[in-house]
Each structure stands twice: as C-alpha cells, then as structure tokens.
N, C-alpha and C positions, 0 to 999 in steps of 0.2 A: 504494500500500500504506500502511495506516495506521501511525502511530508505535507503537501498541500491538502490532500484528501483528509489526512489525519487532523490537520489544523482545522479544517472545516467541520469535521465531526466533533472536535473538542469545543468549538464555538457553538455548534448545534446543541450538544448535550448540556452546555452551560446556560442555555436560554432559560430553563426553569429556575436555576439559581439566580440569574439576573432578574427575572420577574419578581421572585420572592424578595430579593435584596431591594429592588425599587419599592415594593410594597412596604418593607420594613422601614426604609428611609422616609416614606410618606406617613407611616402610622405610629412611629415611635416618637413620643413627645420629647424625650431627652436622650438623644443618640450620642454615645461617646465613641472615642477612638477605639477603646477596648471592645465595644459592641461591634463596630465595623470590622476590626481586625479578627475578632473571634468568629464572626459570621464568615468572613472570607477564608480563614484558615480551615474552619470546620467544613464548609461546603467544598473547598478544594481537596481536602483530605478524603472525604467520603466519595467525591467524584473520581478520585484516583483509585481508591480501594475497591469500589464496586465493579469497575470493568476488569480489574485483576481477578476478583472472585468469579465473575462471569466467564472469563477466559479459562480459569482453572476448571470450572464446571464443564465448559464446552470441550476442552481438551480431553476430559475423561471419557467422552463418548464421540469424539470427532471421527475416529476411524470407522465407526459404524454407519455414519451418515454423510460421507463425503460426496456421494452422488447427488445429494439434495441440499448441500450446504449453502449454495447461492440462494436457493429459495428460502431457507431459514433466515439468512442474513437480510434478505429483502423483506420478508414478513415481519421480522422483529423491528427493523428500522421504519417500516410502514406503520406498524402499530404505535411505536413510540412517537413518531411524527404526528400521526393523527390524534393521539392522546394530548400532545402538547398543544395542537391547534384547538381541539375541543375545550381544553381547560382555559385557554386564552380568551375564548369567546364567551365563556360562562361568567355570570356575575360573581363578584367577590364580596364576601361578608366581613372583610378585615376591619377591626376596630383599633382605635388608638390605644397604645400601651406605654408604660413608663420605661421599658428597656427590654432586653432580650435575655431571658433566663436560660440556664444550662439545659433544662428539660426541653424547652421550646427549641433551642439551638440544635439539640440532637434529633428531635423529631423532624424539624425542617431539613436537616442535613440528610437524613435517610430518605425522606419524601422526595427531595429534589434529585437524589442520586439513583433511584430505582431504575430509571431509564438507562443509566450508564451500566448497570448490571447486564441488561439485555444487549447493549452494545458490546460489552466484553464477551458475551457468548458468541456473538457474530464474529468477533476478532479471532476466535479459536479456529474458524474455518477459512480465514484469510491469511495472507502473508503479512503478518504484523509482528514487529518486535515489541513485545508487550511492555517491558519496563520503560523505554522511552515514550511509548504511547500513553501509558497511564500517568507518567510524570507530566507530559505535555497537557493532558486533560486536567490534571489537578492544578497546575500553574495557571492555565487559561481560566479555569473556573474561579480560582481565588482572585485573580485580577478583575474578571468580569463582575464578580460579586461586589468587590470594593467599589468599582465604578458605578454599579447599580445602586448601592446605598447612597452614594453622593448624588447621583441623578435624582433619586427619589426624594432626597432632602431638598434639592435645589429646583428641580424642574417639574416635580409633580409626577402624576401617573401616565404621562403621554407615551412613554417608550416601553413600558413593561409588556403589555399585551402584544404590540407589533413585533417586539423582539422574540417573544415566545412563538408567535405564528411563523415568523421567518425561520426560527430554529427548527420547527416542525417540518416546514416545507423543505429545508435543506436536508434533513435526515431522510425524508421520503425520496428526494432526488438522488441522494447517495445510494440508497437501497436499490433504486431503479437502475442506476449505473452499474452496480455490482451484478445485478441479475442479467442485464443486457450483455455485459462483458463475458460472463460465464456461459451465456447462450450463444456467444459468437457474433452478436450484432455489432459490437464495437471492436 
C-alpha cells in the first residue's frame, strides 16, 4: 500500500475523532490545555492500537480467506464509511460540560476508534507494514484531534459534520479502489 493511500486512510479514520474533538471544543465551558492534550493523546493512542489489534485478528485467519480478501476489505471500508456518513447527518444531543473526565475520555477514545479496528482487519489482507501504518494513524489522529478542539472552540460546529462525511466518502472510495485493483480493473 502506498504512503499516500495510507495517509488518506489515516485522515479518513481520524474524521470521527475530529468531529468529537470539535464537539468537545464547542461544548466544554472550561477547556484546558490538559483536556486538549489528553483528548489528542488518548484518541491517537486508541486509533493506533485498534488497527494493530484488527491486523492481528485478520492475520490469524488470513490464509483461509485470501481468495475473498479484497471483498472483505471493500465491505469493511464501505460499512465504516457509510456509518461515518450516517452519524454525521444524524442530530447531536451534546450538552455543555465543565471538562473532560477520565471515564468520558476512555469511552470517547474507544467509540471513535472502533472503525480503525475494522481497518486493521482489512490491513491483514493487504501489503501493509503494520507498525509504520499504525504509528502514522495514531500521529495523524492526535494532530487532527488537537486541531478539532481548537476549531470547535474558535469556529463553532461548521466543520465537524462535513469532515466526518468527507472521511466516510474517502474510506468508501479507498475500499472501491482496493476491490477494483484486485479484480483487475485498474
């Protein structure tokens, strides 16, 4: 997998984290540097850990399904992308809070990284160097999260939903490209 494709995937899976970070920036009355850094580090760490776990799971049964691996990668990326788009167009019930607690941080970190687990499973069927891939995903997510918090604080909620929709579309397009390459169309 090319570095550019991997970079696009990293940005795509970080869209959930970005949207949540924008929402947190909007709805936390007293947002500190500690909250912003904690959110960025936690989201980045979970976004790196989940594809690694997915890759390990996928590798354990990859040899049994190599004939259909491109369909699996396509299906997972299609489902992830569609889920991101659906969640972006659904109304939000977010309320203002005083800060980000540890429990909330962990729940949000897991929730925003579930998609990355599925991406990791698809990595098991592709030519991906997993350690650089998960490191890139983690770093990109941490940076995007910090940017999202700042945007949420300063610009309001204009960018969260469009970014999540764009991330979903990108993942669907990547899945389609993988499928078409394996079918010999490209």
